[in-house]
C-alpha positions as protocol buffer text, in pm:
chain_id: "A"
residue {
  index: 1
  type: UNK
  ca { x: 6330 y: -3437 z: -8035 }
}
residue {
  index: 2
  type: UNK
  ca { x: 6421 y: -3203 z: -7750 }
}
residue {
  index: 3
  type: UNK
  ca { x: 6097 y: -2960 z: -7851 }
}
residue {
  index: 4
  type: UNK
  ca { x: 5964 y: -2881 z: -8153 }
}
residue {
  index: 5
  type: UNK
  ca { x: 5944 y: -2493 z: -8287 }
}
residue {
  index: 6
  type: UNK
  ca { x: 5578 y: -2357 z: -8364 }
}
residue {
  index: 7
  type: UNK
  ca { x: 5758 y: -2332 z: -8775 }
}
residue {
  index: 8
  type: UNK
  ca { x: 5834 y: -2695 z: -8750 }
}
residue {
  index: 9
  type: UNK
  ca { x: 5497 y: -2752 z: -8634 }
}
residue {
  index: 10
  type: UNK
  ca { x: 5342 y: -2492 z: -8949 }
}
residue {
  index: 11
  type: UNK
  ca { x: 5491 y: -2679 z: -9177 }
}
residue {
  index: 12
  type: UNK
  ca { x: 5426 y: -3054 z: -9105 }
}
residue {
  index: 13
  type: UNK
  ca { x: 5267 y: -3220 z: -9341 }
}
residue {
  index: 14
  type: UNK
  ca { x: 4928 y: -3473 z: -9254 }
}
residue {
  index: 15
  type: UNK
  ca { x: 4760 y: -3708 z: -9447 }
}
residue {
  index: 16
  type: UNK
  ca { x: 4387 y: -3549 z: -9460 }
}
residue {
  index: 17
  type: UNK
  ca { x: 4118 y: -3797 z: -9586 }
}
residue {
  index: 18
  type: UNK
  ca { x: 3741 y: -3692 z: -9722 }
}
residue {
  index: 19
  type: UNK
  ca { x: 3557 y: -3518 z: -9481 }
}
residue {
  index: 20
  type: UNK
  ca { x: 3309 y: -3841 z: -9462 }
}
residue {
  index: 21
  type: UNK
  ca { x: 3583 y: -4068 z: -9456 }
}
residue {
  index: 22
  type: UNK
  ca { x: 3763 y: -3866 z: -9150 }
}
residue {
  index: 23
  type: UNK
  ca { x: 3390 y: -3832 z: -8950 }
}
residue {
  index: 24
  type: UNK
  ca { x: 3330 y: -4280 z: -9027 }
}
residue {
  index: 25
  type: UNK
  ca { x: 3747 y: -4334 z: -8881 }
}
residue {
  index: 26
  type: UNK
  ca { x: 3630 y: -4141 z: -8544 }
}
residue {
  index: 27
  type: UNK
  ca { x: 3369 y: -4332 z: -8571 }
}
residue {
  index: 28
  type: UNK
  ca { x: 3598 y: -4620 z: -8583 }
}
residue {
  index: 29
  type: UNK
  ca { x: 3844 y: -4508 z: -8358 }
}
residue {
  index: 30
  type: UNK
  ca { x: 3581 y: -4422 z: -8102 }
}
residue {
  index: 31
  type: UNK
  ca { x: 3438 y: -4761 z: -8046 }
}
residue {
  index: 32
  type: UNK
  ca { x: 3768 y: -4981 z: -8087 }
}
residue {
  index: 33
  type: UNK
  ca { x: 3849 y: -4742 z: -7747 }
}
residue {
  index: 34
  type: UNK
  ca { x: 3542 y: -4828 z: -7591 }
}
residue {
  index: 35
  type: UNK
  ca { x: 3565 y: -5192 z: -7664 }
}
residue {
  index: 36
  type: UNK
  ca { x: 3951 y: -5176 z: -7489 }
}
residue {
  index: 37
  type: UNK
  ca { x: 3820 y: -4979 z: -7188 }
}
residue {
  index: 38
  type: UNK
  ca { x: 3533 y: -5263 z: -7101 }
}
residue {
  index: 39
  type: UNK
  ca { x: 3856 y: -5521 z: -7171 }
}
residue {
  index: 40
  type: UNK
  ca { x: 3984 y: -5351 z: -6899 }
}
residue {
  index: 41
  type: UNK
  ca { x: 3687 y: -5299 z: -6667 }
}
residue {
  index: 42
  type: UNK
  ca { x: 3648 y: -5657 z: -6769 }
}
residue {
  index: 43
  type: UNK
  ca { x: 3970 y: -5777 z: -6672 }
}
residue {
  index: 44
  type: UNK
  ca { x: 3971 y: -5540 z: -6343 }
}
residue {
  index: 45
  type: UNK
  ca { x: 3662 y: -5747 z: -6228 }
}
residue {
  index: 46
  type: UNK
  ca { x: 3805 y: -6076 z: -6266 }
}
residue {
  index: 47
  type: UNK
  ca { x: 4126 y: -5988 z: -6051 }
}
residue {
  index: 48
  type: UNK
  ca { x: 3907 y: -5855 z: -5840 }
}
residue {
  index: 49
  type: UNK
  ca { x: 3680 y: -6180 z: -5785 }
}
residue {
  index: 50
  type: UNK
  ca { x: 4044 y: -6386 z: -5816 }
}
residue {
  index: 51
  type: UNK
  ca { x: 4139 y: -6169 z: -5498 }
}
residue {
  index: 52
  type: UNK
  ca { x: 3806 y: -6253 z: -5309 }
}
residue {
  index: 53
  type: UNK
  ca { x: 3825 y: -6654 z: -5430 }
}
residue {
  index: 54
  type: UNK
  ca { x: 4117 y: -6644 z: -5246 }
}
residue {
  index: 55
  type: UNK
  ca { x: 4026 y: -6492 z: -4928 }
}
residue {
  index: 56
  type: UNK
  ca { x: 3726 y: -6692 z: -4959 }
}
residue {
  index: 57
  type: UNK
  ca { x: 3961 y: -7031 z: -4970 }
}
residue {
  index: 58
  type: UNK
  ca { x: 4100 y: -6913 z: -4670 }
}
residue {
  index: 59
  type: UNK
  ca { x: 3806 y: -6844 z: -4453 }
}
residue {
  index: 60
  type: UNK
  ca { x: 3694 y: -7230 z: -4575 }
}
residue {
  index: 61
  type: UNK
  ca { x: 4022 y: -7354 z: -4437 }
}
residue {
  index: 62
  type: UNK
  ca { x: 4004 y: -7179 z: -4096 }
}
residue {
  index: 63
  type: UNK
  ca { x: 3705 y: -7272 z: -4063 }
}
residue {
  index: 64
  type: UNK
  ca { x: 3758 y: -7698 z: -4119 }
}
residue {
  index: 65
  type: UNK
  ca { x: 3549 y: -7656 z: -4472 }
}
residue {
  index: 66
  type: UNK
  ca { x: 3885 y: -7710 z: -4701 }
}
residue {
  index: 67
  type: UNK
  ca { x: 3996 y: -8065 z: -4695 }
}
residue {
  index: 68
  type: UNK
  ca { x: 3857 y: -8376 z: -4519 }
}
residue {
  index: 69
  type: UNK
  ca { x: 3933 y: -8472 z: -4183 }
}
residue {
  index: 70
  type: UNK
  ca { x: 4148 y: -8828 z: -4084 }
}
residue {
  index: 71
  type: UNK
  ca { x: 4012 y: -8922 z: -3756 }
}
residue {
  index: 72
  type: UNK
  ca { x: 4356 y: -9107 z: -3756 }
}
residue {
  index: 73
  type: UNK
  ca { x: 4539 y: -8738 z: -3707 }
}
residue {
  index: 74
  type: UNK
  ca { x: 4680 y: -8651 z: -3347 }
}
residue {
  index: 75
  type: UNK
  ca { x: 4381 y: -8394 z: -3212 }
}
residue {
  index: 76
  type: UNK
  ca { x: 4544 y: -8077 z: -3222 }
}
residue {
  index: 77
  type: UNK
  ca { x: 4473 y: -8008 z: -2871 }
}
residue {
  index: 78
  type: UNK
  ca { x: 4696 y: -8345 z: -2780 }
}
residue {
  index: 79
  type: UNK
  ca { x: 4993 y: -8095 z: -2968 }
}
residue {
  index: 80
  type: UNK
  ca { x: 4882 y: -7779 z: -2763 }
}
residue {
  index: 81
  type: UNK
  ca { x: 4975 y: -7980 z: -2460 }
}
residue {
  index: 82
  type: UNK
  ca { x: 5337 y: -8082 z: -2569 }
}
residue {
  index: 83
  type: UNK
  ca { x: 5347 y: -7738 z: -2769 }
}
residue {
  index: 84
  type: UNK
  ca { x: 5241 y: -7497 z: -2463 }
}
residue {
  index: 85
  type: UNK
  ca { x: 5122 y: -7665 z: -2170 }
}
residue {
  index: 86
  type: UNK
  ca { x: 5009 y: -7294 z: -2018 }
}
residue {
  index: 87
  type: UNK
  ca { x: 4765 y: -7275 z: -2310 }
}
residue {
  index: 88
  type: UNK
  ca { x: 4439 y: -7184 z: -2228 }
}
residue {
  index: 89
  type: UNK
  ca { x: 4250 y: -7444 z: -2525 }
}
residue {
  index: 90
  type: UNK
  ca { x: 3887 y: -7507 z: -2607 }
}
residue {
  index: 91
  type: UNK
  ca { x: 3706 y: -7642 z: -2838 }
}
residue {
  index: 92
  type: UNK
  ca { x: 3422 y: -7440 z: -2889 }
}
residue {
  index: 93
  type: UNK
  ca { x: 3415 y: -7022 z: -2897 }
}
residue {
  index: 94
  type: UNK
  ca { x: 3173 y: -6830 z: -2942 }
}
residue {
  index: 95
  type: UNK
  ca { x: 3325 y: -6658 z: -3314 }
}
residue {
  index: 96
  type: UNK
  ca { x: 3415 y: -7023 z: -3361 }
}
residue {
  index: 97
  type: UNK
  ca { x: 3097 y: -7271 z: -3313 }
}
residue {
  index: 98
  type: UNK
  ca { x: 3079 y: -7613 z: -3464 }
}
residue {
  index: 99
  type: UNK
  ca { x: 3449 y: -7715 z: -3598 }
}
residue {
  index: 100
  type: UNK
  ca { x: 3505 y: -8004 z: -3686 }
}
residue {
  index: 101
  type: UNK
  ca { x: 3628 y: -8300 z: -3451 }
}
residue {
  index: 102
  type: UNK
  ca { x: 3948 y: -8292 z: -3348 }
}
residue {
  index: 103
  type: UNK
  ca { x: 4007 y: -7933 z: -3344 }
}
residue {
  index: 104
  type: UNK
  ca { x: 4074 y: -7683 z: -3065 }
}
residue {
  index: 105
  type: UNK
  ca { x: 4120 y: -7280 z: -3018 }
}
residue {
  index: 106
  type: UNK
  ca { x: 4358 y: -7081 z: -2815 }
}
residue {
  index: 107
  type: UNK
  ca { x: 4518 y: -6711 z: -2843 }
}
residue {
  index: 108
  type: UNK
  ca { x: 4762 y: -6655 z: -3078 }
}
residue {
  index: 109
  type: UNK
  ca { x: 4994 y: -6582 z: -2816 }
}
residue {
  index: 110
  type: UNK
  ca { x: 4953 y: -6934 z: -2714 }
}
residue {
  index: 111
  type: UNK
  ca { x: 5177 y: -7091 z: -3055 }
}
residue {
  index: 112
  type: UNK
  ca { x: 5382 y: -6761 z: -3110 }
}
residue {
  index: 113
  type: UNK
  ca { x: 5670 y: -6567 z: -2911 }
}
residue {
  index: 114
  type: UNK
  ca { x: 5771 y: -6224 z: -3115 }
}
residue {
  index: 115
  type: UNK
  ca { x: 6097 y: -6103 z: -3111 }
}
residue {
  index: 116
  type: UNK
  ca { x: 6164 y: -5680 z: -3133 }
}
residue {
  index: 117
  type: UNK
  ca { x: 6369 y: -5602 z: -3495 }
}
residue {
  index: 118
  type: UNK
  ca { x: 6592 y: -5312 z: -3315 }
}
residue {
  index: 119
  type: UNK
  ca { x: 6937 y: -5530 z: -3379 }
}
residue {
  index: 120
  type: UNK
  ca { x: 6834 y: -5589 z: -3773 }
}
residue {
  index: 121
  type: UNK
  ca { x: 6753 y: -5201 z: -3846 }
}
residue {
  index: 122
  type: UNK
  ca { x: 6959 y: -5085 z: -4161 }
}
residue {
  index: 123
  type: UNK
  ca { x: 7191 y: -4889 z: -4087 }
}
residue {
  index: 124
  type: UNK
  ca { x: 7240 y: -4743 z: -4419 }
}
residue {
  index: 125
  type: UNK
  ca { x: 6942 y: -4629 z: -4664 }
}
residue {
  index: 126
  type: UNK
  ca { x: 7182 y: -4603 z: -4965 }
}
residue {
  index: 127
  type: UNK
  ca { x: 7011 y: -4932 z: -5156 }
}
residue {
  index: 128
  type: UNK
  ca { x: 7111 y: -5083 z: -5421 }
}
residue {
  index: 129
  type: UNK
  ca { x: 6985 y: -5405 z: -5665 }
}
residue {
  index: 130
  type: UNK
  ca { x: 7309 y: -5459 z: -5714 }
}
residue {
  index: 131
  type: UNK
  ca { x: 7358 y: -5562 z: -5330 }
}
residue {
  index: 132
  type: UNK
  ca { x: 7257 y: -5906 z: -5180 }
}
residue {
  index: 133
  type: UNK
  ca { x: 7042 y: -5856 z: -4875 }
}
residue {
  index: 134
  type: UNK
  ca { x: 6668 y: -5733 z: -4877 }
}
residue {
  index: 135
  type: UNK
  ca { x: 6529 y: -5459 z: -4626 }
}
residue {
  index: 136
  type: UNK
  ca { x: 6167 y: -5531 z: -4587 }
}
residue {
  index: 137
  type: UNK
  ca { x: 5858 y: -5366 z: -4447 }
}
residue {
  index: 138
  type: UNK
  ca { x: 5536 y: -5573 z: -4321 }
}
residue {
  index: 139
  type: UNK
  ca { x: 5351 y: -5320 z: -4561 }
}
residue {
  index: 140
  type: UNK
  ca { x: 5280 y: -5380 z: -4883 }
}
residue {
  index: 141
  type: UNK
  ca { x: 5593 y: -5210 z: -5046 }
}
residue {
  index: 142
  type: UNK
  ca { x: 5773 y: -5552 z: -4859 }
}
residue {
  index: 143
  type: UNK
  ca { x: 6111 y: -5507 z: -4992 }
}
residue {
  index: 144
  type: UNK
  ca { x: 6188 y: -5158 z: -5009 }
}
residue {
  index: 145
  type: UNK
  ca { x: 6534 y: -5223 z: -5140 }
}
residue {
  index: 146
  type: UNK
  ca { x: 6883 y: -5427 z: -5071 }
}
residue {
  index: 147
  type: UNK
  ca { x: 7234 y: -5305 z: -4843 }
}
residue {
  index: 148
  type: UNK
  ca { x: 7569 y: -5479 z: -4846 }
}
residue {
  index: 149
  type: UNK
  ca { x: 7515 y: -5449 z: -4495 }
}
residue {
  index: 150
  type: UNK
  ca { x: 7663 y: -5820 z: -4319 }
}
residue {
  index: 151
  type: UNK
  ca { x: 7621 y: -5751 z: -3950 }
}
residue {
  index: 152
  type: UNK
  ca { x: 7269 y: -5758 z: -3841 }
}
residue {
  index: 153
  type: UNK
  ca { x: 7116 y: -5947 z: -4072 }
}
residue {
  index: 154
  type: UNK
  ca { x: 6833 y: -6200 z: -3975 }
}
residue {
  index: 155
  type: UNK
  ca { x: 6890 y: -6562 z: -4038 }
}
residue {
  index: 156
  type: UNK
  ca { x: 6631 y: -6721 z: -3826 }
}
residue {
  index: 157
  type: UNK
  ca { x: 6365 y: -6786 z: -4085 }
}
residue {
  index: 158
  type: UNK
  ca { x: 6121 y: -6890 z: -4171 }
}
residue {
  index: 159
  type: UNK
  ca { x: 5894 y: -6605 z: -3975 }
}
residue {
  index: 160
  type: UNK
  ca { x: 5606 y: -6391 z: -4043 }
}
residue {
  index: 161
  type: UNK
  ca { x: 5666 y: -5977 z: -3971 }
}
residue {
  index: 162
  type: UNK
  ca { x: 5421 y: -5802 z: -3869 }
}
residue {
  index: 163
  type: UNK
  ca { x: 5350 y: -5452 z: -3897 }
}
residue {
  index: 164
  type: UNK
  ca { x: 5265 y: -5299 z: -3536 }
}
residue {
  index: 165
  type: UNK
  ca { x: 5055 y: -5087 z: -3685 }
}
residue {
  index: 166
  type: UNK
  ca { x: 4843 y: -5227 z: -4000 }
}
residue {
  index: 167
  type: UNK
  ca { x: 4884 y: -5545 z: -3819 }
}
residue {
  index: 168
  type: UNK
  ca { x: 4925 y: -5642 z: -4192 }
}
residue {
  index: 169
  type: UNK
  ca { x: 5178 y: -5955 z: -4201 }
}
residue {
  index: 170
  type: UNK
  ca { x: 5407 y: -6119 z: -4456 }
}
residue {
  index: 171
  type: UNK
  ca { x: 5552 y: -6453 z: -4487 }
}
residue {
  index: 172
  type: UNK
  ca { x: 5939 y: -6469 z: -4493 }
}
residue {
  index: 173
  type: UNK
  ca { x: 6163 y: -6725 z: -4517 }
}
residue {
  index: 174
  type: UNK
  ca { x: 6514 y: -6574 z: -4679 }
}
residue {
  index: 175
  type: UNK
  ca { x: 6738 y: -6331 z: -4444 }
}
residue {
  index: 176
  type: UNK
  ca { x: 6695 y: -5967 z: -4418 }
}
residue {
  index: 177
  type: UNK
  ca { x: 6711 y: -5678 z: -4237 }
}
residue {
  index: 178
  type: UNK
  ca { x: 6434 y: -5459 z: -4169 }
}
residue {
  index: 179
  type: UNK
  ca { x: 6347 y: -5064 z: -4253 }
}
residue {
  index: 180
  type: UNK
  ca { x: 6226 y: -4998 z: -3903 }
}
residue {
  index: 181
  type: UNK
  ca { x: 6103 y: -5096 z: -3529 }
}
residue {
  index: 182
  type: UNK
  ca { x: 5745 y: -5107 z: -3624 }
}
residue {
  index: 183
  type: UNK
  ca { x: 5723 y: -5448 z: -3653 }
}
residue {
  index: 184
  type: UNK
  ca { x: 5766 y: -5733 z: -3444 }
}
residue {
  index: 185
  type: UNK
  ca { x: 5902 y: -6067 z: -3582 }
}
residue {
  index: 186
  type: UNK
  ca { x: 5714 y: -6362 z: -3522 }
}
residue {
  index: 187
  type: UNK
  ca { x: 5859 y: -6723 z: -3390 }
}
residue {
  index: 188
  type: UNK
  ca { x: 5575 y: -6999 z: -3499 }
}
residue {
  index: 189
  type: UNK
  ca { x: 5614 y: -7290 z: -3187 }
}
residue {
  index: 190
  type: UNK
  ca { x: 5767 y: -7588 z: -3336 }
}
residue {
  index: 191
  type: UNK
  ca { x: 5488 y: -7886 z: -3389 }
}
residue {
  index: 192
  type: UNK
  ca { x: 5322 y: -7593 z: -3561 }
}
residue {
  index: 193
  type: UNK
  ca { x: 5298 y: -7553 z: -3898 }
}
residue {
  index: 194
  type: UNK
  ca { x: 5368 y: -7141 z: -3975 }
}
residue {
  index: 195
  type: UNK
  ca { x: 5231 y: -7096 z: -4326 }
}
residue {
  index: 196
  type: UNK
  ca { x: 4835 y: -7222 z: -4152 }
}
residue {
  index: 197
  type: UNK
  ca { x: 4915 y: -6904 z: -3880 }
}
residue {
  index: 198
  type: UNK
  ca { x: 5019 y: -6686 z: -4181 }
}
residue {
  index: 199
  type: UNK
  ca { x: 4727 y: -6771 z: -4379 }
}
residue {
  index: 200
  type: UNK
  ca { x: 4494 y: -6702 z: -4070 }
}
residue {
  index: 201
  type: UNK
  ca { x: 4714 y: -6393 z: -4007 }
}
residue {
  index: 202
  type: UNK
  ca { x: 4649 y: -6269 z: -4362 }
}
residue {
  index: 203
  type: UNK
  ca { x: 4270 y: -6213 z: -4336 }
}
residue {
  index: 204
  type: UNK
  ca { x: 4267 y: -6161 z: -3956 }
}
residue {
  index: 205
  type: UNK
  ca { x: 4349 y: -5772 z: -3961 }
}
residue {
  index: 206
  type: UNK
  ca { x: 4273 y: -5506 z: -3680 }
}
residue {
  index: 207
  type: UNK
  ca { x: 4178 y: -5169 z: -3780 }
}
residue {
  index: 208
  type: UNK
  ca { x: 4166 y: -4887 z: -3533 }
}
residue {
  index: 209
  type: UNK
  ca { x: 4089 y: -4539 z: -3548 }
}
residue {
  index: 210
  type: UNK
  ca { x: 4421 y: -4434 z: -3307 }
}
residue {
  index: 211
  type: UNK
  ca { x: 4760 y: -4522 z: -3405 }
}
residue {
  index: 212
  type: UNK
  ca { x: 4897 y: -4746 z: -3181 }
}
residue {
  index: 213
  type: UNK
  ca { x: 5090 y: -5092 z: -3172 }
}
residue {
  index: 214
  type: UNK
  ca { x: 4908 y: -5365 z: -3158 }
}
residue {
  index: 215
  type: UNK
  ca { x: 5044 y: -5683 z: -3127 }
}
residue {
  index: 216
  type: UNK
  ca { x: 5052 y: -5719 z: -2721 }
}
residue {
  index: 217
  type: UNK
  ca { x: 4782 y: -5527 z: -2630 }
}
residue {
  index: 218
  type: UNK
  ca { x: 4527 y: -5692 z: -2912 }
}
residue {
  index: 219
  type: UNK
  ca { x: 4616 y: -5856 z: -3210 }
}
residue {
  index: 220
  type: UNK
  ca { x: 4838 y: -6212 z: -2985 }
}
residue {
  index: 221
  type: UNK
  ca { x: 4495 y: -6216 z: -2754 }
}
residue {
  index: 222
  type: UNK
  ca { x: 4275 y: -6334 z: -3083 }
}
residue {
  index: 223
  type: UNK
  ca { x: 4132 y: -6659 z: -3093 }
}
residue {
  index: 224
  type: UNK
  ca { x: 4309 y: -6852 z: -3348 }
}
residue {
  index: 225
  type: UNK
  ca { x: 4119 y: -7250 z: -3480 }
}
residue {
  index: 226
  type: UNK
  ca { x: 4340 y: -7499 z: -3505 }
}
residue {
  index: 227
  type: UNK
  ca { x: 4316 y: -7833 z: -3643 }
}
residue {
  index: 228
  type: UNK
  ca { x: 4589 y: -8116 z: -3609 }
}
residue {
  index: 229
  type: UNK
  ca { x: 4923 y: -8034 z: -3715 }
}
residue {
  index: 230
  type: UNK
  ca { x: 4864 y: -8348 z: -4044 }
}
residue {
  index: 231
  type: UNK
  ca { x: 4536 y: -8125 z: -4112 }
}
residue {
  index: 232
  type: UNK
  ca { x: 4732 y: -7833 z: -4127 }
}
residue {
  index: 233
  type: UNK
  ca { x: 4973 y: -7952 z: -4375 }
}
residue {
  index: 234
  type: UNK
  ca { x: 4708 y: -8035 z: -4602 }
}
residue {
  index: 235
  type: UNK
  ca { x: 4515 y: -7721 z: -4525 }
}
residue {
  index: 236
  type: UNK
  ca { x: 4855 y: -7534 z: -4619 }
}
residue {
  index: 237
  type: UNK
  ca { x: 4887 y: -7774 z: -4973 }
}
residue {
  index: 238
  type: UNK
  ca { x: 4539 y: -7682 z: -5084 }
}
residue {
  index: 239
  type: UNK
  ca { x: 4544 y: -7334 z: -4997 }
}
residue {
  index: 240
  type: UNK
  ca { x: 4851 y: -7295 z: -5236 }
}
residue {
  index: 241
  type: UNK
  ca { x: 4758 y: -7552 z: -5521 }
}
residue {
  index: 242
  type: UNK
  ca { x: 4432 y: -7360 z: -5552 }
}
residue {
  index: 243
  type: UNK
  ca { x: 4597 y: -6987 z: -5530 }
}
residue {
  index: 244
  type: UNK
  ca { x: 4892 y: -7093 z: -5819 }
}
residue {
  index: 245
  type: UNK
  ca { x: 4637 y: -7234 z: -6001 }
}
residue {
  index: 246
  type: UNK
  ca { x: 4420 y: -6840 z: -6011 }
}
residue {
  index: 247
  type: UNK
  ca { x: 4739 y: -6705 z: -6040 }
}
residue {
  index: 248
  type: UNK
  ca { x: 4788 y: -6931 z: -6332 }
}
residue {
  index: 249
  type: UNK
  ca { x: 4399 y: -6730 z: -6513 }
}
residue {
  index: 250
  type: UNK
  ca { x: 4501 y: -6444 z: -6404 }
}
residue {
  index: 251
  type: UNK
  ca { x: 4809 y: -6400 z: -6596 }
}
residue {
  index: 252
  type: UNK
  ca { x: 4653 y: -6542 z: -6851 }
}
residue {
  index: 253
  type: UNK
  ca { x: 4391 y: -6251 z: -6888 }
}
């Protein structure tokens, strides 16, 4: 019914138990609701712990403690000589100390090139789930709709999209258009595992008090610990295997 009239409400019938049973019913309902609230809180706490666990896994990964090293792997410094001969490379920094043998440290800009997104910005915001091409932002919403526009679709995937104001990032392996210019499209140089770079970026955020663009001025200057290429791949495999297991447990809650 769209609305209940006063007369209908007054004439409606209600099953009425004895007073003492009413009290027992209220006590039981309140007990069950309290148990339900407790279960919801425990579920929330477990999901929060799962998120913290994922971050801890990533921290272990970028410090060389997630997978064993293989002394037969080509050292990362040799990899960087091919990828970017001009890179300033070190094996130890104040932030990343005691890295495993074969690892080195460079700047993000030494292994990542950026592209401005203007040519891929969607013209119409008349989105529909019936359309084919996702429209992306680098923030939490990520896919904000779908467009039927066929011009200016980005197809050089995989890439990382980077929110230039929040420093949030997303890994993208499908064709897309973008909502605005407030991002950078990042291409990781051939010979470096793009997902390793993405996982590093996913736990490396810059939070400032001013509303400014971060990639060129600050974020690209960050140090990144770089393992040998084969170890990069082993790290990515381990991260995704563990994360999938955590997700399975979370979905079962």
